[in-house]
Every structure is written in structure tokens, then in C-alpha cells.
N, C-alpha and C positions, 0 to 999 in steps of 0.2 A: 706598258698603261696600268698603275694600280687599281683597286677597286675603288678607292676615295676618288681619284681623277675621272674616273668613270662618272660617279655619282655628280661631280662636281659637272662634267661636261652634261650629262642629262639636264642639270638644273639651271643652266643656261642659255635653253634654248629660246626661249621668250625673249632674253635679253636682245639674241641676235639674227630676231626675227625679220626687225625692219632692213637690216643688211642683205638677208636675201631675197626679203619683195622687191627691194632697189634694183637689186642683180638680176632678178625675172623680169623686172619693167625694163632694164637694160637690154638684155636678151631680145627679148618680144619686138623691143622698138626699134632698135638698132640693128640688132644681129637679124632678124628677121626680115627686115626691111632691106638690108643692103647684101647680106651674105648668105642666107637660108632662106629657100620657100618653102615652107610646113602644112603636110597635110594631116590633119588631128583626126582618127578612126577612133571612138569607142570610148570618150573621155567617160560617158555614162557607168564604164564598168568600176572607176575608181571610188572606193566607199567614201564618202562625206566625213566620216569619224573614224576613228578607232584605231590598231594597230594594224599596218598592211606595207606590204612588200613591192616595188615594182621590180620586177624578174625581167631585167632587158639583155636584149643579145648584144652584140659590141662589133662595133663595124669598122668605128673610126672614133679620133678623140672628140669630133665634137658629139658625141651620144649624150654624154651624160648632161651637159648644158641644154640639149634640144630638149631631154625629157622635164628637166628643170622649168622652162621655160613654156613646154606645152599645160603642165599641169597649173591650170590659176586658182583650182577651190582649195587646195591645200600647199602647203610647203615640201619640198620633197628635202630630205637629207641624204647625199649621197655618200656610200664607201668609197673611197677612191686610193691605190697605190701609193706607197709611201713614199714612192720616185719621184712623185707627183708635188708631195708637198717639199721637196728638197730642190726643184727646179727653181729657177729667178722667176720666171714669170709665171709658170703655172703656180708654183709655190704661194706667191700672192692672191692669186684667187681662189686657192684652197683656204687661204685664212682668212680672206674678206668673207668667204660666203660660210666659215667653220664647218668643213667635209671633215669625217674623221679619215683615219687611213688603216690600213692594212699593208700587211708584210705578205707578200705572195709566195716568199723561197720559206716559209715555215707555219707551221700549224699556230694563229696570231689570234690567241685565246683572248686578247683585251678587245681586238675586233670583233670576236665573238659575242663579249660577253656587253659591249658597247650596243649592238646590234639587238641583243635581246634586252638591255635595260631601255632603249629610247622607241621598241616598239612595245614594251609593258607601259611606259608612259605615252601611249597613245599617237604615236610618231608614224609619219610616211615616210622610209625608208627606201633609197634605192640602190641596187646589187645586180653587178654583172656577173652570173654563176658561172661563164666559164675562166674568169679570172683576167683574163687580156682580150685584146681584139682578135677578130676572126670575120676578114673582110669575106673570106672565100664560102660561108656559112656558118652552122652550128658546130660547135666541137662537144667533146665530153666535158661536164662540168666537175666543179668542185661539188660537196654535199652541204656547204656552208648554209644556203638558204633553206633548206630541209629540216637544218639544225636550230636554227633562231628561229623559225617560223611556226614550228612543231611547240617549241618551246615557250613562246608569246604567245601561243594561237593566235598566228596573225592570217589576216588575208593576203592573199599571194596574185598578184594582178600580172599574167604574162605580158610582154611589152615588146612588139617588134618592131624596130628600125630598118626601113628599106632605101636606099639611096645614097646614106652619108658616107659610104664608102669612096663616092666619086667625085666628093668633093674639091678636091684638090686639082683634076685635073680640069671641073669647070669653073673654077677659080682662077687658070692657067687664061681659059678663053674669055674671062672677065663676065661668067655667067654666073647665078646664084645655084648654088647644089639644092634640086628638088628633094625633098626627106617626107618618108610616109611615116607616121607614128602610129602604131596600133595597137593599142590596150584589148587585148583578151576576156576570155571568160573567168571572173575569179573564183580561187579554191582556196580552202584549207586543205593542209595534210590531217589526215586521220591519226590520232594518237594511241598510244596503248599503255597499259601498266607498264611500269619500271623503264629504264634507260634503253632508246632506240639502239640497234646493233649499225655497225657499218653496213652491213648488208640491207637492211631494210631503209636506212638512209639513200643508199644508193638505189634503190628501187623507186623512192620516193622521188628524187631525184630525175630518173629515166623518165616517170611520168610525166612529170612538170617540164622537162625538155621537149617533149613532145607537143603539149599544150602550147611550148613557145614556138613551134612548127609550125602547128595549124593554125598560130595567130599569125604568122608571115606568111603575107599576102605572094611574097617572090619565091615560088617552089625552088630557084635555085641556091636562094639562101637558108633551105633549112639543112643543109650540112648533113653530117651524120644520122639525122632525124629526116632525113628525105621520106623513109618509108611511112609515113603517116597513120595508113592502113594497119601498121601493127600497135597502136596508141592504146593505152589500157588506164582504168582508172581505179585501181584496188585501193590505193591509197588515197584517193583526192574527196572531196568533197565539196561540191559547185554550190558556190553561195549567191545571192541576192544581196548586192551591194547598198541597196538602198534600205535594208532593213538595218544598218546601223553595228557597233560593235558588238560581239559576242556577248553574253554572262558566263556560259562556260569556261572554267580554267582547264588548262593543260592538267593531265592526272601523274606527270612525272617532274 
């Protein structure tokens, strides 16, 4: 994707907002009534405006749709793997919602630039830092969230899903999947003069993933971050989401 097409994508967000509102309404009225029973916790932790990242764990195919449906105060723009856009069924949903794609098999600079420009325009985006589903619990992440959030001085909201990994088994018994969506304590990454090194981004993501683990109410789903007593916050600055978007800009 070229820089011009990225600019075009960011510019058309208002034009596709009605489609996203319709899909969110459909998710809540049909999906939540017939397919999934949702428990939402911590919605007050989502900033009402300004650049923000929903950083979610990934247990099942339903997770992005559940997050989109749960957040009614703002529209969520999800990053999705490019394979979904090529699928006959999922591709239609990706097109209708106008999600943007990422190639997980490469360093996808277009996806990173898309994320940064969306954030700089004040949007709320959704990223699963692990890059793929891990129903067994949290796994090691990629460092994309740290890179784009630090570049755009965005707030990060750790978001833990619990129970969505069981939806297929429950549907087989004609029962709704029961899912908890927990929005944790929001934070920003502390930034430094100059470029962040790979080691610094890795340290940021380690601390961010521990915040995601602390947000996860089911200890069995904390995975490799189950030892939450080892969580540190050297790179994190916790924020009050009611204060609105920051005035300060990152220094790099």
C-alpha cells in the first residue's frame, strides 16, 4: 500500500462510519441475542476521544467482532490478517466494515503506517499483539503495538477476552457462548529522544503484555505471563481516560 492510498484510507473514515455503526448494531441486536452472551467490564477505561489502541488477547475468530460490538462510545477500526480479506465470506465482512489488513509473514510497513496515521487522526484501532489466535493463553507478542502507539502518543487499553474459545462447543449444544470482555487500566508508553531500539520495544511489549495478563480475570489464560508478580512499569505511564487526548507530541 502506498503512502497516497494510506492517506486516502484515513480520509474516508467518516464516509464509512454509517456502515460500521450498522454492523455494530447488527452485532449487538442479532449476534448478542442469539449467539453470544456478553459481560462487559471496564468500559469507562476507554478514552472518549483521541488516539487509542485496543490491545486484545486472541482466543477465537469472534474476538474482533465482540470488541467492535462492546464499544458503543466510539467506532473501532480493526487490523485484520490479509488472509481474512481473501476469504469469500470473511472478505465480504472485511470490505463492509472497511478494516485494514496486515501481512503476518513479513514486516508489513503499510499496516504500521496505516495504524500510525489512523491514530494521529484521532481514531480508535484494535490490534491483537500476538498476531494469531492462542486459545491456550497469552503468548509472546510482536512489537507493533509499542511501535505505533509510541509514534502516535496513543493511549493503550489492555483488553482481555474470556470464554470465546468455547463458542464452537457451546453452539454444538445449542447454547450461547458466554464471554467476558474486560477493559483494563489505560496507559501510554514513555518515549525517548531518537529512535526506539528493538530491545526497547521488546521491553515495552513485555510490560504491556503483563498489563494484559493482569486484566485477564481467568489466570489459566495468562499463558507465558502468568507470573504477574514479575510485572514492571518502567516504560508505562498510566492515564486517566477522562482527561481526553494529550497535547504533548512524541519526540521522535
